[in-house]
Z-matrix of the N, CA and C atoms (Angstrom, degrees):
N
C 1 1.446
C 2 1.520 1 108.11
N 3 1.337 2 117.10 1 129.68
C 4 1.459 3 121.13 2 -177.82
C 5 1.528 4 110.35 3 -74.63
N 6 1.327 5 114.82 4 165.39
C 7 1.468 6 118.67 5 -179.90
C 8 1.531 7 110.93 6 -65.41
N 9 1.345 8 116.77 7 -32.51
C 10 1.471 9 119.67 8 176.87
C 11 1.522 10 110.64 9 -66.02
N 12 1.326 11 116.64 10 -40.26
C 13 1.464 12 120.35 11 178.60
C 14 1.518 13 111.24 12 -65.30
N 15 1.314 14 116.29 13 -38.69
C 16 1.462 15 120.49 14 178.74
C 17 1.523 16 110.20 15 -65.55
N 18 1.337 17 116.86 16 -43.66
C 19 1.468 18 120.35 17 177.99
C 20 1.522 19 110.97 18 -61.70
N 21 1.324 20 116.42 19 -41.65
C 22 1.455 21 120.38 20 179.18
C 23 1.522 22 110.89 21 -64.32
N 24 1.334 23 117.19 22 -46.51
C 25 1.464 24 121.04 23 179.76
C 26 1.525 25 110.76 24 -61.68
N 27 1.310 26 117.42 25 -38.67
C 28 1.467 27 121.43 26 178.49
C 29 1.522 28 110.80 27 -65.19
N 30 1.329 29 116.73 28 -43.64
C 31 1.466 30 120.63 29 179.07
C 32 1.525 31 111.31 30 -64.34
N 33 1.331 32 116.42 31 -41.46
C 34 1.467 33 120.68 32 178.47
C 35 1.528 34 109.64 33 -64.24
N 36 1.316 35 117.12 34 -45.06
C 37 1.467 36 120.97 35 -179.77
C 38 1.523 37 111.03 36 -61.49
N 39 1.318 38 117.12 37 -42.48
C 40 1.463 39 121.10 38 179.17
C 41 1.526 40 110.92 39 -63.18
N 42 1.316 41 116.22 40 -45.68
C 43 1.467 42 120.30 41 -178.65
C 44 1.527 43 111.56 42 -64.82
N 45 1.309 44 116.51 43 -44.30
C 46 1.474 45 119.51 44 -179.04
C 47 1.528 46 110.47 45 -68.05
N 48 1.315 47 117.40 46 -43.83
C 49 1.469 48 120.64 47 -179.53
C 50 1.527 49 111.12 48 -61.00
N 51 1.331 50 116.69 49 -45.18
C 52 1.465 51 118.66 50 -179.24
C 53 1.527 52 111.68 51 -69.30
N 54 1.311 53 117.74 52 -32.13
C 55 1.457 54 120.90 53 177.92
C 56 1.526 55 110.98 54 -69.74
N 57 1.326 56 116.54 55 -44.78
C 58 1.471 57 120.77 56 179.79
C 59 1.534 58 110.70 57 -64.66
N 60 1.327 59 118.05 58 -30.83
C 61 1.463 60 122.02 59 -178.66
C 62 1.526 61 112.90 60 -74.85
N 63 1.330 62 117.79 61 -15.45
C 64 1.465 63 120.04 62 -179.72
C 65 1.529 64 110.52 63 -68.93
N 66 1.331 65 117.01 64 141.30
C 67 1.469 66 119.78 65 -178.45
C 68 1.533 67 113.66 66 -68.52
N 69 1.315 68 117.23 67 -23.00
C 70 1.472 69 119.58 68 -178.43
C 71 1.525 70 112.86 69 -86.09
N 72 1.343 71 117.77 70 -1.02
C 73 1.465 72 121.91 71 -179.90
C 74 1.522 73 108.66 72 -105.36
N 75 1.329 74 115.60 73 123.21
C 76 1.465 75 120.72 74 -179.45
C 77 1.531 76 108.50 75 -89.98
N 78 1.331 77 116.17 76 84.17
C 79 1.461 78 121.11 77 -179.45
C 80 1.526 79 109.18 78 -143.24
N 81 1.307 80 114.69 79 149.93
C 82 1.450 81 121.73 80 -179.27
C 83 1.524 82 109.36 81 -89.55
N 84 1.335 83 117.29 82 127.80
C 85 1.468 84 121.24 83 -179.31
C 86 1.524 85 111.96 84 -61.26
N 87 1.336 86 117.52 85 -24.75
C 88 1.467 87 120.58 86 179.19
C 89 1.534 88 111.45 87 -70.08
N 90 1.327 89 117.17 88 -17.71
C 91 1.464 90 121.06 89 -179.71
C 92 1.525 91 112.63 90 -83.54
N 93 1.327 92 117.53 91 -8.39
C 94 1.473 93 120.98 92 -175.92
C 95 1.530 94 112.61 93 -56.03
N 96 1.323 95 121.36 94 -50.50
C 97 1.473 96 119.28 95 -178.99
C 98 1.534 97 113.16 96 -58.62
N 99 1.313 98 117.56 97 -41.67
C 100 1.465 99 120.20 98 179.40
C 101 1.519 100 110.80 99 -66.87
N 102 1.336 101 117.08 100 -39.63
C 103 1.467 102 120.89 101 177.71
C 104 1.524 103 111.17 102 -64.22
N 105 1.328 104 116.26 103 -44.56
C 106 1.470 105 120.85 104 179.35
C 107 1.520 106 110.03 105 -59.79
N 108 1.318 107 116.75 106 -46.91
C 109 1.463 108 120.55 107 -179.65
C 110 1.528 109 111.45 108 -61.08
N 111 1.328 110 117.02 109 -46.32
C 112 1.464 111 121.03 110 -177.59
C 113 1.520 112 111.63 111 -65.43
N 114 1.321 113 117.22 112 -45.97
C 115 1.469 114 120.70 113 -179.11
C 116 1.526 115 110.56 114 -66.28
N 117 1.315 116 117.22 115 -44.20
C 118 1.467 117 120.96 116 179.86
C 119 1.530 118 110.98 117 -61.17
N 120 1.327 119 116.77 118 -43.61
C 121 1.469 120 120.87 119 179.83
C 122 1.532 121 111.31 120 -61.17
N 123 1.321 122 117.13 121 -39.03
C 124 1.461 123 120.64 122 -178.50
C 125 1.526 124 112.63 123 -78.14
N 126 1.315 125 117.52 124 -35.82
C 127 1.459 126 121.53 125 -173.49
C 128 1.530 127 112.82 126 -85.67
N 129 1.319 128 117.97 127 -31.18
C 130 1.466 129 121.19 128 -175.32
C 131 1.529 130 113.62 129 -54.51
N 132 1.343 131 121.15 130 -49.79
C 133 1.464 132 119.27 131 179.90
C 134 1.528 133 113.19 132 -60.76
N 135 1.310 134 116.70 133 -34.23
C 136 1.468 135 120.36 134 179.90
C 137 1.523 136 110.23 135 -67.92
N 138 1.321 137 116.03 136 -45.87
C 139 1.462 138 120.60 137 -179.46
C 140 1.531 139 110.21 138 -66.66
N 141 1.325 140 117.35 139 -42.74
C 142 1.459 141 120.37 140 179.86
C 143 1.529 142 111.06 141 -63.33
N 144 1.326 143 117.39 142 -40.11
C 145 1.456 144 120.40 143 178.60
C 146 1.527 145 110.88 144 -63.41
N 147 1.313 146 116.54 145 -34.79
C 148 1.464 147 120.55 146 -179.61
C 149 1.528 148 111.83 147 -67.54
N 150 1.340 149 117.64 148 -27.33
C 151 1.465 150 119.70 149 -179.86
C 152 1.522 151 112.33 150 -77.45
N 153 1.322 152 118.04 151 -26.49
C 154 1.461 153 124.70 152 174.68
C 155 1.530 154 112.67 153 42.76
N 156 1.303 155 116.77 154 65.36
C 157 1.463 156 121.55 155 -177.29
C 158 1.530 157 112.99 156 -104.05
N 159 1.318 158 117.64 157 22.07
C 160 1.470 159 123.24 158 -178.94
C 161 1.539 160 111.17 159 -70.97
N 162 1.350 161 119.15 160 143.01
C 163 1.464 162 120.19 161 174.15
C 164 1.537 163 109.76 162 -62.51
N 165 1.310 164 117.21 163 148.45
C 166 1.463 165 121.37 164 -174.31
C 167 1.515 166 112.40 165 -57.12
N 168 1.334 167 118.03 166 -37.37
C 169 1.464 168 121.35 167 -174.56
C 170 1.527 169 113.36 168 -73.70
N 171 1.320 170 118.29 169 -9.70
C 172 1.468 171 120.96 170 176.69
C 173 1.523 172 111.81 171 -99.17
N 174 1.318 173 117.19 172 3.67
C 175 1.456 174 121.65 173 -176.17
C 176 1.525 175 111.35 174 -92.30
N 177 1.336 176 116.76 175 121.12
C 178 1.466 177 120.92 176 175.98
C 179 1.516 178 110.56 177 -65.30
N 180 1.315 179 117.03 178 -33.18
C 181 1.461 180 120.61 179 178.76
C 182 1.526 181 109.87 180 -64.26
N 183 1.329 182 116.83 181 -42.88
C 184 1.463 183 120.56 182 179.23
C 185 1.525 184 110.90 183 -61.74
N 186 1.342 185 117.48 184 -45.25
C 187 1.463 186 119.79 185 -179.69
C 188 1.530 187 111.58 186 -66.02
N 189 1.299 188 117.68 187 -34.73
C 190 1.462 189 120.75 188 175.47
C 191 1.520 190 111.08 189 -63.41
N 192 1.315 191 116.19 190 -42.75
C 193 1.459 192 120.67 191 178.44
C 194 1.529 193 111.41 192 -66.44
N 195 1.328 194 116.92 193 -39.97
C 196 1.470 195 120.46 194 178.38
C 197 1.527 196 110.21 195 -62.10
N 198 1.334 197 117.65 196 -44.53
C 199 1.469 198 120.59 197 177.90
C 200 1.525 199 110.75 198 -61.27
N 201 1.331 200 116.82 199 -39.45
C 202 1.461 201 120.86 200 179.83
C 203 1.522 202 112.10 201 -66.48
N 204 1.311 203 117.22 202 -25.86
C 205 1.462 204 121.59 203 -179.85
C 206 1.526 205 111.67 204 -89.31
N 207 1.338 206 117.67 205 -46.02
C 208 1.467 207 122.17 206 -171.77
C 209 1.526 208 112.91 207 -71.22
N 210 1.324 209 118.45 208 -45.18
C 211 1.458 210 119.94 209 -174.35
C 212 1.532 211 113.98 210 -62.18
N 213 1.317 212 120.08 211 -43.10
C 214 1.462 213 117.92 212 175.43
C 215 1.534 214 112.68 213 -64.24
N 216 1.319 215 117.70 214 -34.02
C 217 1.471 216 120.78 215 178.20
C 218 1.532 217 110.15 216 -65.50
N 219 1.344 218 116.89 217 -43.99
C 220 1.465 219 119.87 218 177.54
C 221 1.526 220 110.68 219 -59.43
N 222 1.315 221 116.45 220 -41.59
C 223 1.457 222 120.06 221 177.89
C 224 1.518 223 111.74 222 -63.18
N 225 1.304 224 117.61 223 -41.40
C 226 1.462 225 121.50 224 179.80
C 227 1.519 226 111.48 225 -68.22
N 228 1.334 227 116.88 226 -28.50
C 229 1.464 228 120.73 227 178.37
C 230 1.528 229 112.47 228 -81.15
N 231 1.327 230 116.61 229 -4.43
C 232 1.455 231 120.76 230 176.16
C 233 1.513 232 114.59 231 81.92
N 234 1.306 233 118.70 232 29.82
C 235 1.457 234 121.25 233 175.46
C 236 1.522 235 107.61 234 -57.31
N 237 1.343 236 116.06 235 128.36
C 238 1.467 237 120.28 236 -172.45
C 239 1.519 238 111.73 237 -118.98
N 240 1.327 239 113.93 238 163.30
C 241 1.456 240 121.80 239 177.22
C 242 1.523 241 108.34 240 -140.87
N 243 1.331 242 117.22 241 144.88
C 244 1.463 243 120.80 242 177.40
C 245 1.523 244 112.18 243 -79.58
N 246 1.321 245 116.97 244 -12.66
C 247 1.458 246 120.98 245 -176.21
C 248 1.521 247 111.43 246 -74.64
N 249 1.332 248 116.57 247 -42.64
C 250 1.461 249 119.58 248 179.10
C 251 1.515 250 109.51 249 -131.88
N 252 1.297 251 116.53 250 165.55
C 253 1.466 252 123.86 251 177.76
C 254 1.535 253 109.33 252 -56.67
N 255 1.329 254 116.65 253 144.55
C 256 1.460 255 121.50 254 -177.28
C 257 1.526 256 111.85 255 -59.40
N 258 1.311 257 117.21 256 -41.64
C 259 1.468 258 119.95 257 179.90
C 260 1.527 259 110.81 258 -65.32
N 261 1.339 260 115.46 259 -40.91
C 262 1.468 261 119.05 260 178.03
C 263 1.528 262 110.41 261 -65.42
N 264 1.324 263 115.51 262 -40.17
C 265 1.454 264 120.21 263 -179.75
C 266 1.528 265 110.85 264 -62.23
N 267 1.318 266 115.88 265 -46.06
C 268 1.461 267 120.44 266 179.88
C 269 1.527 268 110.27 267 -61.75
N 270 1.328 269 115.96 268 -48.00
C 271 1.467 270 119.80 269 -179.27
C 272 1.534 271 110.75 270 -62.37
N 273 1.333 272 116.01 271 -44.21
C 274 1.458 273 120.38 272 179.35
C 275 1.530 274 111.09 273 -65.45
N 276 1.313 275 116.78 274 -43.80
C 277 1.467 276 120.76 275 179.64
C 278 1.519 277 112.32 276 -62.04
N 279 1.333 278 115.74 277 -43.04
C 280 1.461 279 119.39 278 179.06
C 281 1.527 280 110.47 279 -64.95
N 282 1.326 281 115.82 280 -45.89
C 283 1.464 282 119.52 281 -179.19
C 284 1.525 283 111.39 282 -63.35
N 285 1.334 284 116.66 283 -48.59
C 286 1.465 285 119.69 284 -179.21
C 287 1.530 286 111.86 285 -67.60
N 288 1.302 287 116.09 286 -40.60
C 289 1.465 288 119.76 287 -179.84
C 290 1.512 289 112.29 288 -64.90
N 291 1.312 290 116.02 289 -43.31
C 292 1.460 291 119.73 290 178.84
C 293 1.526 292 110.74 291 -65.01
N 294 1.331 293 116.10 292 -44.36
C 295 1.472 294 119.85 293 178.88
C 296 1.527 295 110.42 294 -64.34
N 297 1.332 296 116.99 295 -45.81
C 298 1.464 297 120.25 296 -179.49
C 299 1.526 298 111.10 297 -63.89
N 300 1.318 299 116.55 298 -41.38
C 301 1.462 300 120.06 299 179.04
C 302 1.516 301 111.71 300 -62.39
N 303 1.320 302 115.84 301 -44.75
C 304 1.462 303 119.51 302 178.08
C 305 1.518 304 112.20 303 -63.95
N 306 1.325 305 116.00 304 -44.29
C 307 1.466 306 120.02 305 179.58
C 308 1.525 307 111.49 306 -64.71
N 309 1.331 308 116.64 307 -42.38
C 310 1.463 309 120.23 308 179.23
C 311 1.526 310 111.05 309 -64.97
N 312 1.320 311 116.14 310 -37.56
C 313 1.460 312 120.34 311 177.71
C 314 1.527 313 110.55 312 -62.91
N 315 1.321 314 116.26 313 -47.79
C 316 1.470 315 119.98 314 178.29
C 317 1.524 316 111.49 315 -63.38
N 318 1.320 317 116.45 316 -45.53
C 319 1.469 318 120.75 317 179.59
C 320 1.530 319 110.51 318 -58.23
N 321 1.321 320 115.72 319 -45.83
C 322 1.466 321 120.16 320 -179.62
C 323 1.514 322 112.26 321 -61.28
N 324 1.306 323 116.95 322 -42.06
C 325 1.466 324 120.90 323 -179.81
C 326 1.524 325 111.03 324 -67.39
N 327 1.316 326 116.71 325 -42.66
C 328 1.464 327 121.13 326 -176.71
C 329 1.527 328 112.19 327 -73.30
N 330 1.329 329 118.27 328 -32.99
C 331 1.462 330 121.27 329 -178.11
C 332 1.520 331 113.40 330 -84.44
N 333 1.316 332 118.11 331 -16.44
C 334 1.466 333 121.19 332 -177.24
C 335 1.522 334 110.00 333 -62.26
N 336 1.312 335 116.83 334 117.61
C 337 1.455 336 122.06 335 179.99
C 338 1.522 337 111.69 336 -117.41
N 339 1.295 338 116.15 337 -13.38
C 340 1.456 339 119.93 338 -177.53
C 341 1.522 340 108.23 339 -145.60
N 342 1.306 341 117.49 340 162.75
C 343 1.464 342 120.05 341 -178.55
C 344 1.530 343 111.00 342 -64.54
N 345 1.276 344 115.29 343 156.84
C 346 1.459 345 121.50 344 177.36
C 347 1.520 346 108.76 345 -60.75
N 348 1.316 347 116.66 346 137.03
C 349 1.450 348 121.26 347 177.36
C 350 1.512 349 114.85 348 89.86
N 351 1.301 350 117.81 349 1.21
C 352 1.466 351 119.50 350 -178.30
C 353 1.502 352 110.22 351 -114.18
């Protein structure tokens, strides 16, 4: 368990314990450990994702952005292929690179469930 997870679990335990101890809250003190565990399990991935501490090279969003930047530059520099006409290659590369970069960026954002590096 990371130090961030421990801090989060401690904060959740403190909040739940003090809430259950209030006279206006109808809760059983014996339920505190189960409540702490359930809340911590549900909240931890959300909090960790918000910290986003992943190394840049493990980020799908970063690779999507790199593809969106590099492929149009290669096309502008005249990267050629013997398989197809240079103009077709450039147009195809730009179109595919831009589409792939955008799709990879969206995929990376939607699939991210935990902070980078965890």
